[in-house]
N, C-alpha and C positions, 0 to 999 in steps of 0.2 A: 486436272479437271476430271479425269476418269475416276479418281478416288471418290470424288463427291458426286459423281453421276451428272456432271454438267456439260453442256454443249454451247459452242459459240453459235447462236441462233441465226446470225447473218449468213454464216457459211452453210448451215443446214438448209435454210430456205432458198438460198441463192448460191449453190455450189460452183457455178460456172461464171460468176460475176466477181471481178476483182475491184472492189471499191476500197479506198483508203480514207481514214479519218484524220490523218495528219499529212500535210503536204508542205514541204519547204522548197520554194523555188530557188532560193539562194544556195542551199546545200544540194539541190537536185535529189531530194530524198522523199519517199512516200512510206507510210507505215500504218498498220492497223493497231494503234495504241488504245483506242477506245472501242469497247464492244459490250454486248450484253451476254452474260452467261445465264442460261436457263436450265433448270432441272429437266432431264430427258422426259420424265413423265408429264411435264407441263407444256411440251412443244406443240401438242395438239390445240392448245388454247391461243397460240400466237397467230394473230390474224395477218400482221404485216410487220416487217422490219426493213429499215432502209438507212443508208448513210447519205445525207444531203448537205448542201452548202449551209453555212451559218454566218453570223456577223463577224466572227473571229477570222482573221485573214489566213491563218495556217491550220486551224482545226475545223473539222466538220461536225455536224450534229448526227447523233445516232438516235433514230426513232424506233419505238416498239409499241405496237398496239395489241391488246389482248381482247379476246372475246370469250366471256364466261357464259356457259349455258346453264340454265337452272335444271338440275336433274331431279327427277321424282324420287322420293324417299323409298 
């Protein structure tokens, strides 16, 4: 990720929160297999990122919202 100047934006925005996007109750396992990679220079445009429940029983949804500002020329 460093070679391409990318960051896992969930960990950047919420460094002290451990949320997992995959949970297997049968295997008693949790993992962060789904995530958003964002170029470091674009992190200022990320308004919100979160991992929330979804309709799939074992996978959760990863949400990302961006806020672009119109800059003067």
